[in-house]
N, C-alpha and C positions, 0 to 999 in steps of 0.2 A: 630315536629310544631305545630300548633295549628291552623284552621281554616282561624279563623279569620286572623292569623298573616301569615298563605298563602293569603287569600284575600287582604291584606294589598301589603306587595309585587308585586301583582301582581297592583293594582290598579295604574296606571300614576297619575289622580289628585290628586293631596296633599294635596289637604282640605280634601278632601270626602277620604284620608282615616285620618288621623285628625279626620275628623263628627267620622267614624268609632271607635279610639280610645278612644273620649270622652264620648260616648254615654257606650261603655263597661262601660269605669268608673260609668259616673249614676246609669245603671245598676248593679252593685256592690255598689252604697247606699256609691260611697267615701269611701268605708273602706281602712284601707294597702294593702291589698291582690288583692285589685284595683286600688292601684294605685305605687302595685310591679311591675303587668302587665301590666301596661302604659310606665314605664320603657322601660324595655321589649322587648315589639312589640314597643315602638319609637325607640329604641335602632337598632331591628335587618332592618327595616326596614331601620332608617337615615346609616344604614353599608351598607343595598344595593342597595343607591341614591347612596351614594357618591363614589359603584362604580361601578355605568349605570355609573357616571360624571366624567370621570376620569381625561380632561385638566380643567374642574373644583377647583374641588380640589390640583393637582397642582399649580394652583394660588393662591389660599386662601393658603395653604402651603407659598411658595414662600412669602405672600406679610409678613403673616406672622414671616416665619424667617431670614428676614430682620428688620421687630420692635424690634425681639427678641435680634438679635446682637448690634441694636444700646441701646437699652434696660436693667436698672440695675438689680439683682436678682429681686425686688420684683415687677419695669416694667415686668418680663420673666413670670410670674405670670399672669395675668392682658394679656398680648399675648398670657399666653395658654385659657382662658379661650372664649377671640374670636374666635381666633381658633376654638374649641369644636363648640362652640355657631354656626359658619359661616358652617362644612367639617357636622356637625347633619342637618342643613334644605336643604343641598344642591338640595334637591328632591324639592324645590320650584321653579327653575329654569326651572322644566319639559320637553320640550325638547328644550332648549338650552344646548347647551355646553360648554359654557363658561360665567361667572359672569362680561365679560365685562367689561367696561372702570367705567363706571358710579361708580358702584357696586365698582371696586376697590377705587378709589373715598373718597366711604358710609364705607366700614374695612378699609383706612387708618385715616378715622375722631375715629373713633372708639376706635380706636387706642395710639391716640394721648394721654391720659395718659401715657400709659406706658412709654413715652418719661419728663414726671413732667414739663412742660414749666414754663412760666412764663404766667402774666395772656397777653401777645400776643397772644398768641395759640386761645386766644375766636376765635380772627380776622380771624385764618387760621380753622378756625374749623367756622366757622359762611358765609367762602365765599367757600369751601366744598361743603358747604349743599349745597347752589344757583347754584355751577357747575356741582352738580349731579343729580340735577333734569333738569336742562338745558339740560345737554348732553342726560337722559334717553330716554327724549319727544324727544329732535334732533335727536337722532338716532332711534329712532323707537326702545329702548334695557326696555321698561316696563320690572318686570316683578314681579313677587311674592315673588323671595328674596330678589332682593332689593328691594323690601315699607316695608318687615320686617326689613333686615341690616338699610334703613333705621333711621327704624322707635324707632330702638332700640339701633339701635348707638348713636341718640339723647340725648336717655333717659340716658345712658352713661357718652355720654362726659361734657353734661352740669349740670348731680347732681355732680359727679365728680368733675370737674371748681367753680358748685357755693361750696359746702365744701370746699372744700380745699383753692380760691381766693375772695368768695364773703363774707364782716366786715359782712353787715346787713341779721340781724334775721329774720325781714320781709321775707328780697327779697330767700332768702334761704326756708323759707319756702314757696314766692308763685312756685320757683321754682321745687321741691318737687310733690310741687300740681300740677305741670305742665304735670310732665312729666314720677312720676313714680306717682301716684293716676292710670294718664291711662291705663298704664297696669297694675298696679293689679284687678283692676275695670273688665277687659275686661276679664283677665283672669278666675277669680274666676266667673264672666258669663258666662261662656262658661267648661267651668266644669258644672256648675251649671244646667247649659241646655244640656249641652251632647251637642252642636255643636259650632263650630264656630260665634260667636262674635263681629260682626266689633265696632271698636266706632269712632262714628259723626266724620268723618274729619273735617270738620269750626268749628266744638266748640274747640273740639283740637288742632289745630293746632295755628286758631287766635291766646291765649293766650301765647304757645310757642315761636312762629315765632314771636312778641311782648319780648318778655323777655328774650330769645339770646340776640335781637341789643339790650337790655338794659343793656345786665350783659359785651354781647360786650363789651359797649362804657363806661362800666362803670372799665371792666376791663382796659384797656386800655386811659381811660386818669384818672383816681384818681391816688388822690398821696400818700393816707392812705394805711398807711402797714397794712395786713393781720393775720391773724392767719395762721398757717398751721394743716392743717389736714391729718394726714400721719400716 
């Protein structure tokens, strides 16, 4: 293993490790080889961190197995991707051994599309979004893992819900901008800068929260039939 890989495996701070990986990509001028090294080193660190958090890995796996049992074949592919994302980011728990109740609710929300529910599922997602934040703050269980999972769960669920159930092209475009654009922009900026860039949360969260309420209301109370986007 390279010196960078050795340093990454021993780095307790997940953000510092990510910054080191991104710095290497920038030093390689974002070329194919730099990205291959990035993926290889990131995978080694993810495996190492998963081994350091066996309880959290077991919790993540058990939750996703439950959703896989309930889902159809297409839904199981969604669950598999969700499990991979969660299991590969357990290093964000740092010194915590468990993902906790709040993050369990967050991951459950991320997997609601695997069950392909009707419009009512938007109310369940909105309720879970309020509940996981309240629990994390109330129990003092806030973590980088939970924050990352919450952002990705929102982006995944509401993008899926909008494309599947929202008939308005204008609302769909607004929703995609609210959830996908920040993820793409932050990822691109972080890669270019060679270190993690934080999104301005109030600027991102306020329109996204408003759209959640609008989509939930439209999903529950609208009687207009909508096309399916399978």
